[in-house]
VEXDREN-2710 file (C-alpha; in Angstrom, 1 decimal):
% VEXDREN-2710
k/r/px/py/pz
1/MET/66.4/148.5/123.7
2/THR/68.7/147.5/120.7
3/SER/71.7/146.4/123.0
4/GLN/69.4/143.3/124.0
5/LYS/68.1/142.6/120.4
6/HIS/69.6/139.7/118.6
7/VAL/69.2/139.6/114.7
8/LEU/69.8/136.7/112.4
9/ILE/71.1/137.7/109.0
10/ILE/70.8/135.1/106.2
11/GLU/72.6/136.4/103.2
12/ASP/74.3/134.7/100.3
13/ASP/76.2/137.7/99.3
14/LYS/79.1/138.2/101.8
15/VAL/80.0/141.7/101.1
16/ILE/76.2/142.6/101.9
17/LEU/76.2/140.3/104.9
18/LYS/79.1/142.1/106.3
19/PHE/78.0/145.6/105.6
20/ILE/74.6/144.9/107.3
21/LYS/76.3/143.1/110.3
22/LEU/78.5/146.1/110.7
23/ALA/75.6/148.5/110.5
24/LEU/73.6/146.3/113.1
25/GLU/76.3/146.2/115.4
26/THR/76.9/149.9/115.1
27/ASN/74.0/150.2/116.3
28/GLY/73.7/148.3/119.5
29/TYR/72.5/145.0/117.9
30/GLN/73.8/141.4/118.6
31/VAL/74.2/140.0/115.1
32/SER/74.6/136.2/114.0
33/GLY/75.2/135.8/110.1
34/THR/75.2/133.2/107.9
35/ASP/75.4/132.8/103.8
36/GLN/73.8/129.1/103.9
37/GLY/69.7/128.6/104.7
38/THR/70.4/125.3/106.4
39/ILE/72.8/126.9/108.7
40/GLY/70.2/129.9/109.3
41/LEU/67.9/127.5/110.2
42/ASN/70.2/125.9/112.5
43/ILE/71.1/129.2/114.2
44/PHE/67.4/130.3/114.5
45/ILE/66.3/127.0/116.5
46/ASN/69.6/126.9/118.7
47/GLN/69.9/130.8/119.3
48/ASN/66.1/132.1/118.9
49/PRO/66.8/135.8/117.7
50/ASP/64.6/138.5/118.0
51/LEU/64.5/139.0/114.4
52/ILE/65.4/137.5/111.0
53/LEU/66.9/139.1/107.5
54/LEU/66.4/136.9/105.0
55/ASP/67.7/136.9/101.3
56/LEU/65.6/134.5/98.9
57/GLY/68.5/133.7/96.7
58/LEU/70.4/131.2/98.8
59/PRO/72.9/128.8/97.4
60/ASP/71.8/125.6/99.2
61/ILE/67.8/126.2/99.7
62/ASP/65.6/128.6/98.6
63/GLY/64.7/131.3/100.9
64/MET/61.1/131.2/100.8
65/GLN/61.7/127.3/102.1
66/VAL/63.3/128.9/105.0
67/LEU/60.7/131.4/105.8
68/ASP/58.0/128.3/105.4
69/GLU/60.1/126.1/108.0
70/ILE/60.4/129.3/110.5
71/ARG/56.7/130.0/110.4
72/LYS/56.1/126.3/111.1
73/ILE/57.2/126.9/114.4
74/SER/57.9/130.8/115.4
75/LYS/56.2/134.2/115.0
76/THR/59.5/136.0/115.1
77/PRO/59.6/138.8/112.7
78/ILE/61.2/138.3/109.2
79/ILE/62.2/141.0/107.1
80/VAL/63.1/139.9/103.6
81/ILE/66.0/141.4/101.8
82/SER/66.1/140.2/98.1
83/ALA/67.2/141.4/94.7
84/ARG/63.6/139.8/93.5
85/GLY/61.7/142.9/93.1
86/ARG/58.6/141.8/90.9
87/GLU/55.4/142.7/92.9
88/ASN/54.3/139.1/92.7
89/ASP/57.3/137.8/94.6
90/LYS/56.3/140.5/97.5
91/VAL/53.0/139.3/97.6
92/ILE/53.8/135.7/97.8
93/ALA/56.2/136.1/100.6
94/LEU/54.1/138.2/102.7
95/ASP/51.2/135.9/102.5
96/ARG/53.7/133.2/103.4
97/GLY/54.3/135.1/106.5
98/ALA/57.3/137.7/106.0
99/ASN/56.7/141.0/108.2
100/ASP/58.2/143.1/105.5
101/TYR/59.9/143.3/102.2
102/VAL/63.1/145.4/101.1
103/THR/64.3/145.3/97.5
104/LYS/68.1/145.5/96.7
105/PRO/69.8/148.1/96.3
106/PHE/68.7/149.2/99.4
107/ASN/69.3/152.0/101.9
108/ILE/70.5/150.8/105.1
109/GLY/69.0/153.4/107.2
110/GLU/65.6/152.2/106.0
111/VAL/66.6/148.7/106.6
112/LEU/67.5/149.9/110.3
113/ALA/64.1/151.9/110.4
114/ARG/62.0/148.8/109.3
115/ILE/63.8/146.6/111.9
116/ARG/62.6/149.1/114.9
117/VAL/59.1/148.9/113.4
118/SER/59.0/145.2/113.3
119/LEU/60.4/144.7/117.1
120/ARG/58.2/147.4/118.3
121/ASN/55.2/145.5/116.7
122/GLN/56.1/142.5/118.1
123/LYS/56.4/143.7/121.5
124/SER/53.0/145.5/121.4
125/SER/50.0/143.5/122.6
126/ILE/47.9/142.2/119.6
127/GLU/45.1/141.5/122.1
128/SER/44.6/145.3/123.3
129/LYS/41.1/146.3/123.5
130/GLN/42.1/150.1/122.9
131/PHE/44.7/151.8/120.3
132/ILE/45.4/155.3/120.4
133/PHE/47.3/156.6/117.8
134/LYS/48.0/160.1/117.0
135/GLU/44.4/161.7/116.6
136/LEU/42.9/158.2/116.3
137/PHE/41.3/156.1/119.1
138/VAL/39.8/152.7/118.5
139/ASP/38.2/150.5/121.1
140/SER/38.0/147.1/119.9
141/GLU/35.8/145.6/122.3
142/LYS/32.9/148.8/122.0
143/HIS/33.4/149.1/118.3
144/VAL/34.1/152.6/118.8
145/VAL/36.2/155.0/116.3
146/LYS/37.1/158.3/117.5
147/ILE/39.3/161.1/115.7
148/SER/40.1/164.1/117.8
149/ASN/37.4/162.8/120.2
150/GLN/34.8/162.7/117.4
151/LEU/32.8/159.5/116.8
152/VAL/33.3/158.1/113.6
153/HIS/30.7/155.4/112.2
154/LEU/32.0/152.5/110.7
155/THR/30.2/149.6/109.2
156/PRO/30.9/146.1/110.7
157/ILE/33.1/145.2/107.6
158/GLU/34.9/148.4/107.9
159/PHE/35.7/148.2/111.5
160/LYS/37.0/144.9/110.8
161/LEU/39.3/146.0/108.1
162/LEU/40.5/149.1/110.4
163/GLU/41.1/146.5/113.2
164/LEU/43.0/143.9/110.9
165/LEU/45.3/146.8/109.8
166/ILE/46.2/148.2/113.4
167/ILE/46.7/144.8/114.5
168/HIS/49.5/144.1/112.1
169/GLN/50.5/148.0/112.3
170/GLY/53.5/148.8/109.9
171/LYS/53.5/145.7/107.9
172/VAL/51.9/145.7/104.6
173/LEU/49.1/143.1/104.2
174/THR/48.5/141.7/100.8
175/HIS/44.9/141.8/99.2
176/SER/44.6/138.3/99.3
177/PHE/45.6/138.0/103.0
178/ILE/43.1/140.9/103.8
179/GLN/40.3/139.1/102.1
180/GLY/40.9/135.6/103.7
181/LYS/40.9/137.2/107.2
182/ILE/37.8/139.5/106.6
183/TRP/35.7/137.1/104.2
184/GLY/37.3/133.8/104.4
185/TYR/37.7/133.6/100.8
186/GLN/39.2/135.8/97.7
187/THR/36.6/137.6/95.7
188/GLN/36.5/137.4/91.9
189/ASP/36.1/141.0/91.1
190/ASP/39.9/141.9/91.0
191/TYR/39.9/143.2/94.7
192/GLN/37.2/146.0/93.7
193/SER/35.2/145.3/96.8
194/LEU/37.8/145.5/99.2
195/ARG/39.1/148.9/97.3
196/VAL/35.6/150.2/97.6
197/PHE/35.7/149.6/101.5
198/MET/39.1/150.9/102.1
199/ALA/38.0/154.2/100.1
200/SER/35.1/154.5/102.2
201/ILE/37.1/154.1/105.3
202/ARG/39.8/156.7/104.3
203/LYS/36.9/159.2/103.3
204/LYS/35.0/158.9/106.9
205/LEU/38.6/159.3/108.8
206/ASN/39.4/162.4/106.5
207/SER/35.8/163.7/107.3
208/VAL/37.1/164.9/110.5
209/ILE/40.6/165.6/109.9
210/LYS/41.2/166.5/106.0
211/ASP/44.2/164.5/104.3
212/SER/44.6/162.2/107.4
213/GLN/47.1/159.6/106.2
214/PHE/46.7/156.6/108.4
215/ILE/46.4/153.8/105.6
216/VAL/49.0/153.4/103.1
217/THR/48.4/151.9/99.6
218/GLU/51.0/149.4/98.6
219/VAL/50.5/149.7/94.7
220/GLY/49.7/146.2/93.4
221/VAL/50.4/144.7/97.0
222/GLY/47.9/145.7/99.4
223/TYR/47.6/148.3/102.4
224/ARG/49.8/149.3/105.2
225/PHE/48.7/151.3/108.8
226/ILE/51.4/153.8/109.2
227/ASP/53.5/153.4/112.3
228/GLU/55.3/156.6/112.3
END
């Protein structure tokens, strides 16, 4: 699979750029790289890569602007790799369309794993009516949830929340993104309502299989449905 996948790296640190490029090529990826945001946009338009690794601190234009420009025309997976490790920066990047966020310094093995997850999610059909993952079965058309073939009763909002997380499996969804998709607006209770619903979903899933960990809390950011 990886031998046919093209990754574009937009990274201002040439040492890091060379390091990531070598690691990806060693793992069978086709790689393009640049330390300039404007050149990166040109490469994206002309070569249509399968995935983009994007640094935010670029010398010519801000990486967020690159992210915005790509999201205007494409859903190509974008993984931000940045020294900006503040939770607010992660939230902004994810809300503006990034698929994942890795903070420098990073482990290259983790980056490779996140690339595989993003490419796999891109390939899967978001419109699939049935979802099977480990012991969990979800039928979006019939609104049926089962664990180990035992029926789990979710409220309509709980089902929507679970379905949203599944559609974006492996991606961190911020609190504001989830509220916008489920309620159409942000509540004024510091996400307390969302936390209550998520706790209820987990409790119901755990009632069948104790300590089942399908949903991960990304502290200060949001939630993610596990991929592996």
